[in-house]
DODOPA-292904 format. One record per residue (C-alpha): x, y, z; residue number from 1; residue in three letters. Coordinates in steps of 0.25 Angstrom, whole numbers. Each point is the difference from the previous one (the first is absolute). Layout:
X, Y, Z, NUM, Ala
...
! end
This chain:
362, 509, 232, 1, Unk
4, -15, 1, 2, Unk
-1, -8, 13, 3, Unk
13, -6, -2, 4, Unk
10, 5, 10, 5, Unk
15, -1, -5, 6, Unk
4, 7, 13, 7, Unk
-7, 0, 13, 8, Unk
1, 15, 2, 9, Unk
-2, 6, -14, 10, Unk
-13, 7, -1, 11, Unk
-12, -4, 8, 12, Unk
-10, -9, -9, 13, Unk
-12, 9, -5, 14, Unk
-10, -8, 8, 15, Unk
8, 2, 13, 16, Unk
0, 15, -3, 17, Unk
-15, 0, -3, 18, Unk
-2, -7, 14, 19, Unk
8, 11, 8, 20, Unk
-8, 9, 9, 21, Unk
-6, 12, -7, 22, Unk
2, -6, -14, 23, Unk
-11, 4, -10, 24, Unk
-9, -12, -4, 25, Unk
2, -6, -14, 26, Unk
-12, 2, -9, 27, Unk
-6, -14, -4, 28, Unk
-1, -2, -15, 29, Unk
-12, -9, -5, 30, Unk
4, -14, -2, 31, Unk
-6, -10, -9, 32, Unk
-5, -13, 5, 33, Unk
10, -11, 0, 34, Unk
12, 9, 5, 35, Unk
8, -8, 10, 36, Unk
12, 3, 9, 37, Unk
9, -7, 10, 38, Unk
1, 7, 13, 39, Unk
9, -5, 11, 40, Unk
-1, 4, 15, 41, Unk
13, 0, 6, 42, Unk
2, -1, 16, 43, Unk
10, 3, 10, 44, Unk
-3, -2, 15, 45, Unk
7, 1, 13, 46, Unk
13, 7, -6, 47, Unk
3, 5, 15, 48, Unk
9, 10, -5, 49, Unk
10, -10, -7, 50, Unk
4, 9, -11, 51, Unk
13, -7, -3, 52, Unk
5, -14, 2, 53, Unk
7, 3, 13, 54, Unk
-1, -5, 14, 55, Unk
3, 12, 9, 56, Unk
1, -10, 12, 57, Unk
11, -8, -6, 58, Unk
6, 11, -8, 59, Unk
0, -9, -12, 60, Unk
-6, -1, -14, 61, Unk
-12, -9, 0, 62, Unk
-5, -3, -14, 63, Unk
-13, -7, 6, 64, Unk
-7, 13, 3, 65, Unk
-1, 14, -6, 66, Unk
-8, 8, -10, 67, Unk
12, 1, -8, 68, Unk
-2, -14, -5, 69, Unk
-15, 1, -1, 70, Unk
2, 12, -9, 71, Unk
6, -10, -10, 72, Unk
-12, -9, 1, 73, Unk
-9, 12, -2, 74, Unk
8, 4, -13, 75, Unk
-1, -14, -5, 76, Unk
-15, 0, 3, 77, Unk
-1, 13, -8, 78, Unk
7, -7, -12, 79, Unk
-9, -12, 1, 80, Unk
-13, 7, 1, 81, Unk
-4, 12, -9, 82, Unk
-8, 7, 12, 83, Unk
3, -1, 15, 84, Unk
-5, 7, 12, 85, Unk
10, 0, 12, 86, Unk
-6, 0, 14, 87, Unk
6, -1, 14, 88, Unk
-8, -7, 11, 89, Unk
6, 8, 12, 90, Unk
10, -3, 12, 91, Unk
9, 8, -9, 92, Unk
7, 11, 9, 93, Unk
4, -8, 12, 94, Unk
8, -13, 2, 95, Unk
15, 3, -3, 96, Unk
11, 8, 7, 97, Unk
-1, 10, -12, 98, Unk
-15, 2, 3, 99, Unk
3, 3, 15, 100, Unk
11, 9, -4, 101, Unk
-9, 9, -9, 102, Unk
-11, 0, 10, 103, Unk
7, 1, 14, 104, Unk
14, 3, -1, 105, Unk
1, 10, -12, 106, Unk
-15, 2, -3, 107, Unk
-2, 4, -15, 108, Unk
-5, 14, -1, 109, Unk
-13, 5, -6, 110, Unk
6, 2, -14, 111, Unk
7, -13, 0, 112, Unk
-3, -14, -4, 113, Unk
2, -13, 7, 114, Unk
11, -9, -7, 115, Unk
-11, -10, -3, 116, Unk
-9, 10, -6, 117, Unk
11, 6, -8, 118, Unk
1, -14, -7, 119, Unk
-14, -3, -1, 120, Unk
-3, 14, -6, 121, Unk
11, -3, -11, 122, Unk
-5, -14, -2, 123, Unk
-14, 6, -4, 124, Unk
-9, -6, 11, 125, Unk
-14, 3, -4, 126, Unk
-6, -1, 15, 127, Unk
2, -6, 13, 128, Unk
-7, -4, 13, 129, Unk
4, 1, 15, 130, Unk
4, -11, 9, 131, Unk
0, -1, 15, 132, Unk
15, 3, 2, 133, Unk
-2, 13, -8, 134, Unk
-6, 6, 12, 135, Unk
12, -4, 9, 136, Unk
6, 14, 0, 137, Unk
-13, 8, 3, 138, Unk
-10, 7, -9, 139, Unk
8, 13, -1, 140, Unk
11, -8, -7, 141, Unk
-9, -8, -8, 142, Unk
-8, 12, -5, 143, Unk
13, 7, -3, 144, Unk
7, -11, -9, 145, Unk
-13, -3, -7, 146, Unk
-3, 14, -4, 147, Unk
-13, 1, 9, 148, Unk
-5, 10, 10, 149, Unk
-8, -9, 10, 150, Unk
-11, 7, 7, 151, Unk
1, -7, 13, 152, Unk
1, 4, 15, 153, Unk
14, 2, 5, 154, Unk
7, 0, -13, 155, Unk
4, 14, -5, 156, Unk
-4, 3, -15, 157, Unk
11, 6, -8, 158, Unk
-4, 12, -9, 159, Unk
2, -8, -12, 160, Unk
2, -14, -4, 161, Unk
14, -5, 1, 162, Unk
7, -8, -11, 163, Unk
-7, -13, -3, 164, Unk
4, -13, -7, 165, Unk
-5, 5, -13, 166, Unk
-12, -10, -1, 167, Unk
-13, -1, 7, 168, Unk
-1, -8, 13, 169, Unk
-14, -5, 3, 170, Unk
-6, -4, 13, 171, Unk
-15, -2, 3, 172, Unk
-2, -6, 13, 173, Unk
8, 10, 10, 174, Unk
-8, 12, 4, 175, Unk
3, 13, 7, 176, Unk
-8, 2, 13, 177, Unk
-1, 14, -4, 178, Unk
-5, 0, -14, 179, Unk
-6, -14, 0, 180, Unk
6, -1, -14, 181, Unk
11, -10, -4, 182, Unk
14, 5, 4, 183, Unk
5, -2, -15, 184, Unk
-8, 0, -13, 185, Unk
-8, -13, 1, 186, Unk
2, -3, -15, 187, Unk
5, 6, -13, 188, Unk
-4, -3, -14, 189, Unk
13, -1, -9, 190, Unk
-3, 3, -14, 191, Unk
10, -9, -7, 192, Unk
4, 2, -14, 193, Unk
2, -14, -6, 194, Unk
5, -7, -13, 195, Unk
-11, -8, -6, 196, Unk
-4, -7, -13, 197, Unk
-14, 1, -7, 198, Unk
-7, -12, -5, 199, Unk
9, 0, -12, 200, Unk
13, 0, 8, 201, Unk
3, 14, -3, 202, Unk
7, 8, 11, 203, Unk
-9, 10, 7, 204, Unk
2, 10, 12, 205, Unk
-11, -2, 10, 206, Unk
-2, 4, 15, 207, Unk
-4, -9, 11, 208, Unk
-5, 6, 13, 209, Unk
7, -8, 12, 210, Unk
-6, 2, 13, 211, Unk
8, -2, 12, 212, Unk
-5, -1, 14, 213, Unk
8, -2, 13, 214, Unk
-2, -7, 13, 215, Unk
9, -3, 12, 216, Unk
-2, -9, 12, 217, Unk
-9, 6, 10, 218, Unk
9, -5, 11, 219, Unk
9, 12, -1, 220, Unk
-8, 7, 11, 221, Unk
6, -10, 10, 222, Unk
13, -1, -6, 223, Unk
3, 15, -1, 224, Unk
-9, 4, 10, 225, Unk
9, 11, 5, 226, Unk
0, 7, -14, 227, Unk
-15, -3, -4, 228, Unk
-9, 0, 13, 229, Unk
-9, 12, 0, 230, Unk
4, 4, -14, 231, Unk
-5, -11, -10, 232, Unk
-10, -12, 0, 233, Unk
0, -11, -10, 234, Unk
-12, -7, -7, 235, Unk
-1, -14, -5, 236, Unk
5, -3, -14, 237, Unk
-13, -6, -4, 238, Unk
-9, 11, 4, 239, Unk
10, 10, -6, 240, Unk
1, -7, -13, 241, Unk
-15, -1, -1, 242, Unk
-1, 15, 1, 243, Unk
11, 4, -10, 244, Unk
0, -10, -11, 245, Unk
-14, 3, -6, 246, Unk
5, 14, 0, 247, Unk
12, -3, -7, 248, Unk
-8, -7, -11, 249, Unk
-9, 11, -1, 250, Unk
12, 9, -3, 251, Unk
4, -9, -11, 252, Unk
10, -9, 6, 253, Unk
2, -12, -11, 254, Unk
9, -8, 10, 255, Unk
0, 1, 15, 256, Unk
12, -4, 8, 257, Unk
-1, -2, 15, 258, Unk
14, 3, 7, 259, Unk
-2, -6, 13, 260, Unk
11, -1, 10, 261, Unk
-4, -13, 7, 262, Unk
-1, -15, -2, 263, Unk
-11, -10, 0, 264, Unk
-8, -6, 12, 265, Unk
-13, -8, -1, 266, Unk
-4, 3, 15, 267, Unk
-13, 6, 1, 268, Unk
0, 14, -6, 269, Unk
3, 12, 9, 270, Unk
2, 15, -4, 271, Unk
13, -1, 9, 272, Unk
6, -13, -5, 273, Unk
14, 1, -4, 274, Unk
-1, -8, -13, 275, Unk
-14, 3, -5, 276, Unk
3, -3, -15, 277, Unk
-7, -13, -1, 278, Unk
-12, 8, 2, 279, Unk
4, 12, -8, 280, Unk
2, -9, -12, 281, Unk
-15, -3, 0, 282, Unk
-4, 14, -1, 283, Unk
-6, 2, -15, 284, Unk
8, 9, -9, 285, Unk
15, -4, 3, 286, Unk
8, -4, -12, 287, Unk
13, -2, 7, 288, Unk
4, -1, 14, 289, Unk
15, 3, 5, 290, Unk
3, -6, 13, 291, Unk
12, 3, 10, 292, Unk
3, 0, 15, 293, Unk
2, -15, 1, 294, Unk
14, 0, -7, 295, Unk
-4, -12, -8, 296, Unk
0, -3, -15, 297, Unk
-14, -3, -7, 298, Unk
-3, -7, -9, 299, Unk
9, -11, 4, 300, Unk
-5, -14, -3, 301, Unk
9, -7, 11, 302, Unk
-3, 10, 11, 303, Unk
-4, -6, 13, 304, Unk
-4, 13, 6, 305, Unk
-14, -1, 7, 306, Unk
-6, 12, -7, 307, Unk
3, -5, -14, 308, Unk
-6, -13, 3, 309, Unk
-14, 5, 3, 310, Unk
-13, -4, -8, 311, Unk
-1, 9, -12, 312, Unk
14, 4, 0, 313, Unk
8, -6, -13, 314, Unk
14, 1, 4, 315, Unk
4, -5, -14, 316, Unk
-8, 9, -9, 317, Unk
1, 12, 10, 318, Unk
-15, 2, 3, 319, Unk
-8, 3, 12, 320, Unk
-15, -3, -2, 321, Unk
4, 2, -15, 322, Unk
6, 13, 2, 323, Unk
15, 1, -6, 324, Unk
9, 2, 12, 325, Unk
14, 2, 2, 326, Unk
10, 2, 12, 327, Unk
14, 3, -4, 328, Unk
8, -5, 13, 329, Unk
8, 11, 6, 330, Unk
13, 9, -1, 331, Unk
-1, 0, -15, 332, Unk
3, -15, -1, 333, Unk
-12, -1, -10, 334, Unk
-9, 7, -10, 335, Unk
-14, -3, 0, 336, Unk
-7, -1, -14, 337, Unk
-15, -1, -4, 338, Unk
-1, 0, -15, 339, Unk
-14, 4, -6, 340, Unk
-5, -2, -14, 341, Unk
-9, 12, -2, 342, Unk
-11, 0, -11, 343, Unk
-8, 13, -5, 344, Unk
-14, -2, -5, 345, Unk
-1, 14, -5, 346, Unk
-6, 5, 13, 347, Unk
10, -4, 11, 348, Unk
11, -10, 4, 349, Unk
-3, -14, 5, 350, Unk
10, -10, 6, 351, Unk
2, -13, -7, 352, Unk
0, -8, 13, 353, Unk
5, -13, -5, 354, Unk
12, 6, -6, 355, Unk
5, 7, 13, 356, Unk
13, -5, 5, 357, Unk
6, 3, 14, 358, Unk
14, -3, 4, 359, Unk
12, 5, 8, 360, Unk
14, 3, -5, 361, Unk
12, -2, 9, 362, Unk
13, 7, 0, 363, Unk
6, -13, 3, 364, Unk
1, -9, -12, 365, Unk
-2, -16, 0, 366, Unk
16, -2, 1, 367, Unk
0, 9, 13, 368, Unk
7, 12, -7, 369, Unk
-7, 13, 0, 370, Unk
-4, 10, -11, 371, Unk
9, 11, -1, 372, Unk
-3, 13, 8, 373, Unk
-2, 12, -8, 374, Unk
12, 9, 4, 375, Unk
-8, 13, -2, 376, Unk
-8, -3, 13, 377, Unk
13, 1, 8, 378, Unk
4, 12, -7, 379, Unk
-13, 7, 3, 380, Unk
1, -3, 15, 381, Unk
15, -1, 2, 382, Unk
1, 12, 10, 383, Unk
-11, -5, 9, 384, Unk
6, -14, -1, 385, Unk
14, 4, 4, 386, Unk
-5, 9, 11, 387, Unk
-8, -12, 6, 388, Unk
12, -9, 0, 389, Unk
8, 11, 7, 390, Unk
-11, 1, 10, 391, Unk
-1, -14, 4, 392, Unk
15, -2, 2, 393, Unk
-1, 9, 12, 394, Unk
6, -8, 11, 395, Unk
-8, -2, 13, 396, Unk
7, -12, 8, 397, Unk
6, -14, -2, 398, Unk
-3, -15, 2, 399, Unk
8, -12, 3, 400, Unk
-11, -9, -5, 401, Unk
-7, -2, -13, 402, Unk
-15, 4, 0, 403, Unk
-8, -8, -10, 404, Unk
-14, -5, -3, 405, Unk
3, -13, -7, 406, Unk
-4, -8, 11, 407, Unk
-10, 9, 8, 408, Unk
-11, -10, -3, 409, Unk
7, -10, 8, 410, Unk
4, 9, 12, 411, Unk
12, 8, -4, 412, Unk
-2, 14, 8, 413, Unk
13, 6, -5, 414, Unk
-7, 11, -9, 415, Unk
-12, 1, 8, 416, Unk
5, 2, 14, 417, Unk
7, 13, -2, 418, Unk
-13, 6, -5, 419, Unk
-7, -5, 12, 420, Unk
10, 5, 10, 421, Unk
0, 14, -6, 422, Unk
-15, 0, 0, 423, Unk
-2, -5, 14, 424, Unk
11, 10, 6, 425, Unk
-7, 11, -7, 426, Unk
-14, -4, 6, 427, Unk
7, -2, 14, 428, Unk
6, 14, 0, 429, Unk
-13, 7, -5, 430, Unk
-8, -7, 10, 431, Unk
9, 4, 11, 432, Unk
0, 15, -4, 433, Unk
-15, 1, -5, 434, Unk
-9, -12, 4, 435, Unk
2, -3, 15, 436, Unk
-13, -8, 1, 437, Unk
7, -11, -9, 438, Unk
13, 1, 8, 439, Unk
-1, -14, 6, 440, Unk
-4, -7, -13, 441, Unk
10, -9, -7, 442, Unk
4, 5, -14, 443, Unk
1, -10, -11, 444, Unk
3, 3, -15, 445, Unk
-4, -7, -12, 446, Unk
6, 1, -14, 447, Unk
1, -9, -12, 448, Unk
9, -4, -12, 449, Unk
-5, 10, -10, 450, Unk
9, -7, -11, 451, Unk
-1, -15, 0, 452, Unk
1, -4, -14, 453, Unk
-14, 3, -6, 454, Unk
6, 8, -12, 455, Unk
12, -10, -2, 456, Unk
14, -4, 5, 457, Unk
4, 15, 2, 458, Unk
-12, 3, 8, 459, Unk
6, -2, 14, 460, Unk
6, 9, 10, 461, Unk
15, -3, 1, 462, Unk
9, 9, 8, 463, Unk
15, -4, 1, 464, Unk
8, 2, 12, 465, Unk
8, 13, 1, 466, Unk
-4, 14, -2, 467, Unk
-15, 3, 1, 468, Unk
-6, 11, -9, 469, Unk
-13, 6, -3, 470, Unk
-3, -10, -11, 471, Unk
2, -11, 10, 472, Unk
-10, 6, 9, 473, Unk
-10, 1, -12, 474, Unk
3, -14, -3, 475, Unk
-4, -4, 14, 476, Unk
-12, 8, 0, 477, Unk
-6, 2, -14, 478, Unk
-12, 8, 1, 479, Unk
-2, 15, 4, 480, Unk
-10, -4, 12, 481, Unk
-1, 8, 13, 482, Unk
2, -7, 14, 483, Unk
-12, -3, 7, 484, Unk
-3, -7, 13, 485, Unk
-12, -7, 4, 486, Unk
-6, -5, 14, 487, Unk
-4, -15, -1, 488, Unk
-3, -11, 10, 489, Unk
5, -14, 0, 490, Unk
-12, -5, -8, 491, Unk
2, 11, -11, 492, Unk
15, -3, 0, 493, Unk
-3, -15, -3, 494, Unk
-10, 4, -11, 495, Unk
11, 9, -6, 496, Unk
10, -11, 0, 497, Unk
-10, -10, -5, 498, Unk
-3, 9, -12, 499, Unk
15, 1, -3, 500, Unk
1, -15, 0, 501, Unk
-9, -1, -12, 502, Unk
14, 2, -7, 503, Unk
1, -16, 1, 504, Unk
-8, -11, -7, 505, Unk
-6, -11, 9, 506, Unk
9, -11, 0, 507, Unk
-5, -15, 1, 508, Unk
10, -8, 8, 509, Unk
-4, -13, -7, 510, Unk
2, 5, -14, 511, Unk
12, -6, -7, 512, Unk
1, 9, -12, 513, Unk
7, 14, 2, 514, Unk
-8, 11, 6, 515, Unk
2, 15, -2, 516, Unk
2, 7, 13, 517, Unk
-3, 14, -5, 518, Unk
-14, 5, -4, 519, Unk
4, 9, -12, 520, Unk
-13, 7, 0, 521, Unk
3, 6, 14, 522, Unk
10, 11, -2, 523, Unk
13, 0, 8, 524, Unk
-3, 14, 5, 525, Unk
-12, -5, 8, 526, Unk
8, -11, 7, 527, Unk
2, 9, 12, 528, Unk
10, -6, 10, 529, Unk
5, 3, 14, 530, Unk
15, 0, 3, 531, Unk
0, 1, 15, 532, Unk
8, -8, 11, 533, Unk
-12, 1, 9, 534, Unk
-11, -5, -9, 535, Unk
-1, -14, -6, 536, Unk
-10, -8, -8, 537, Unk
-1, -11, -10, 538, Unk
-7, -1, -14, 539, Unk
-6, -14, -2, 540, Unk
-1, -1, -15, 541, Unk
-8, -13, 1, 542, Unk
-12, 7, 5, 543, Unk
-9, 9, -8, 544, Unk
2, 15, -1, 545, Unk
-6, 7, 12, 546, Unk
4, -12, 9, 547, Unk
15, 0, -1, 548, Unk
6, 9, 11, 549, Unk
4, -9, 12, 550, Unk
8, 2, 13, 551, Unk
-1, 15, 0, 552, Unk
8, 5, 12, 553, Unk
6, 13, 6, 554, Unk
12, -1, 9, 555, Unk
-3, -15, 1, 556, Unk
-14, 1, 4, 557, Unk
-13, -3, -9, 558, Unk
-5, 13, -6, 559, Unk
-14, 3, 6, 560, Unk
-11, 4, -9, 561, Unk
-2, 13, 7, 562, Unk
15, 3, 2, 563, Unk
3, 14, -6, 564, Unk
11, 3, -10, 565, Unk
4, 12, -8, 566, Unk
5, -5, -14, 567, Unk
8, 9, -9, 568, Unk
-4, -2, -15, 569, Unk
-3, 10, -11, 570, Unk
-11, 8, -5, 571, Unk
-4, -10, -10, 572, Unk
-2, -12, 9, 573, Unk
-6, 9, 12, 574, Unk
-10, 6, -9, 575, Unk
-5, -13, -6, 576, Unk
10, -4, -11, 577, Unk
0, -15, -2, 578, Unk
-14, -2, 7, 579, Unk
6, -4, 13, 580, Unk
-11, -3, 10, 581, Unk
-2, 12, 10, 582, Unk
10, 9, -7, 583, Unk
-9, 11, -6, 584, Unk
6, 13, 6, 585, Unk
-8, -1, 13, 586, Unk
11, -6, 8, 587, Unk
11, 11, -5, 588, Unk
6, 7, 12, 589, Unk
12, 6, -8, 590, Unk
-1, 5, -14, 591, Unk
14, 5, -1, 592, Unk
4, 11, -11, 593, Unk
13, -8, -2, 594, Unk
2, -10, -11, 595, Unk
4, -14, 5, 596, Unk
12, 1, -9, 597, Unk
5, 13, 6, 598, Unk
-2, -6, 14, 599, Unk
9, -12, -5, 600, Unk
10, 9, -5, 601, Unk
1, 8, 13, 602, Unk
1, -13, 8, 603, Unk
11, -5, -8, 604, Unk
7, 14, 1, 605, Unk
-1, -1, 15, 606, Unk
4, -14, 1, 607, Unk
12, 2, -10, 608, Unk
4, -15, -1, 609, Unk
-10, -11, 0, 610, Unk
4, -14, 4, 611, Unk
-7, -14, -3, 612, Unk
-1, -3, 15, 613, Unk
-7, 13, 4, 614, Unk
-7, 4, -13, 615, Unk
-2, -13, -9, 616, Unk
-3, -12, 8, 617, Unk
-13, 2, 8, 618, Unk
-9, -10, -5, 619, Unk
-14, 0, 6, 620, Unk
-7, -11, -8, 621, Unk
3, -14, -5, 622, Unk
-8, -11, -7, 623, Unk
-7, -10, 9, 624, Unk
8, -12, -1, 625, Unk
-6, -11, -9, 626, Unk
5, -12, -8, 627, Unk
-5, 0, -14, 628, Unk
0, -12, -9, 629, Unk
5, 8, -12, 630, Unk
8, 13, -2, 631, Unk
-5, 14, 3, 632, Unk
6, 9, -10, 633, Unk
2, 15, -3, 634, Unk
7, 8, -10, 635, Unk
12, 10, 1, 636, Unk
12, 3, -9, 637, Unk
11, -11, 0, 638, Unk
13, 0, 8, 639, Unk
-6, 7, 12, 640, Unk
0, -11, 10, 641, Unk
12, 6, 8, 642, Unk
-9, 12, 3, 643, Unk
-10, -9, 7, 644, Unk
11, -7, 8, 645, Unk
5, 14, 4, 646, Unk
-14, 3, 5, 647, Unk
-1, -13, 8, 648, Unk
-9, -6, -9, 649, Unk
5, -15, -1, 650, Unk
-12, -7, -5, 651, Unk
1, 5, -15, 652, Unk
6, -7, -12, 653, Unk
2, 4, -14, 654, Unk
-7, -11, -8, 655, Unk
3, 5, -14, 656, Unk
7, 12, -5, 657, Unk
-11, 2, -11, 658, Unk
-14, -2, 4, 659, Unk
-4, -2, -14, 660, Unk
-8, 13, -2, 661, Unk
11, 6, -8, 662, Unk
1, 13, 9, 663, Unk
14, -3, 6, 664, Unk
-7, -5, 13, 665, Unk
4, -12, 8, 666, Unk
-8, -10, 7, 667, Unk
2, -1, 15, 668, Unk
-6, -9, 11, 669, Unk
-3, 2, 14, 670, Unk
0, -11, 11, 671, Unk
-12, 4, 9, 672, Unk
4, -11, 10, 673, Unk
12, 8, 4, 674, Unk
! end
């Protein structure tokens, strides 16, 4: 059977069928020395349930995302390479309104497939890993949709496995506390039938045993504590790899691919570190390393991301300590490719290391156009797609002002204040009814701009004045977190705000050259801000991180280090997400069963009509005034200056409508003296 696909959804490739769960192994024929073959490992990662190129928040097509366009790249790669292994790195089932709809609103039944899995099955994926966000809906749901029956406390086991995605999912470093065994199969060895040539150039059929082993970031125990505590534990990626990789070799793996949902970090190794793959790459026996989680592109010679500019990381060739490594961005924007030249010596396969090529292929072409979407993808999930659109159009209220995050980094609270107000009101009501011991404590709330341009000019929250529907609430609060509240003192609150202020680079007032305000390596979702008329503080960006919060006051008086507050937040932050000092779960006084987004929706319904004066103008923080010799600049889509003015931000100017990066982003400047 040929690997050329004239149509995406014709028959599955033979190799894909051979890799499916339960497929009989293909017998290995003796091969003469000198036989050689090309094998390309293809990676998708962080798809986040973006099946088709559609933004459910804006109710509009979005060609910059979606597995429907990645499918075109996959088909092209299969035309380019005679042999491919298609793998996914995780964060697959959560992240879009479609994902939420199928998990929470109208959960798929045991015999049904998620929309994303329908497409992946038909695309012929050979295997996949598990990301941190795949745990967001709980172990029961994750087990169901992956076709697993987890033996863990508190999770009912079905009599038989439910429908799975049709390919093996591997995860080695998450372990059941009951069985002390990995939650998923730690690894699989896929017997891949390949087209090869003998030493004389004659075509021959051969088999390559491709071992895949999966890892996820151990920080899931903090981030999804409500689902995982008392049920599973995690192990370090290095220790786990050292245990299983020799076993995989003994069982005949010719090529070993580590599918690890995390990035790179050269900090001293810890079994609980979020991004341990700098050390995983140093474990002997790994032939290819697939990364994810960080939503970045690797290799990328021009990348300024700190994790790709570490010793022994070659961001041009795509290696980490010599191991071919790829990270295919997010949302289906890229396809990762690691091409191996395999040689057989009559006894086994070896990799011609010098001939290995690592690359990413983008759905956006050099001229800014996009590859065509395969229409068969939408055809396959049309019912789920249209049901999601109907759902997110459900009206909940109205607003007289535009809520956006284009200028959240310079103080616009319009998209953050409604979230904070909803969270704070919920906590106040809960405390009054259930926690009288905290009744006299001030209640604050923090939230962040979850969408602030990291994925391009369309990656901003932008809710127009007028009717508010569920899709708008989902745009304001992107993640399926649960509302938590923590009890902190003034010193801890200051430390919290200091950590959030890492969002900014340190500005030298004497420097005449332009200086970037925003630290792109610090995610916008970690820039927690307060929007409360009684709390005020300054951020001094001329001072180093950790020393920036000034003049923190509550009701006009300096906040004392021992002054107590309740702070409304989410389970991710309260349980240690983002590594904020003091937030490790021990300060939690309210672990609500209600999702932050549902709390926001209920609040909008109760208020009916939002106004800027009451709901979008409470700005708690400002930059400490300072005159700089040169411009301090940041980036946002062009032509949005009127939104800054409407939010009362009059110290921002648009410098150029095109910042020169070719991504449709403008260059703005902020005058810190005002």
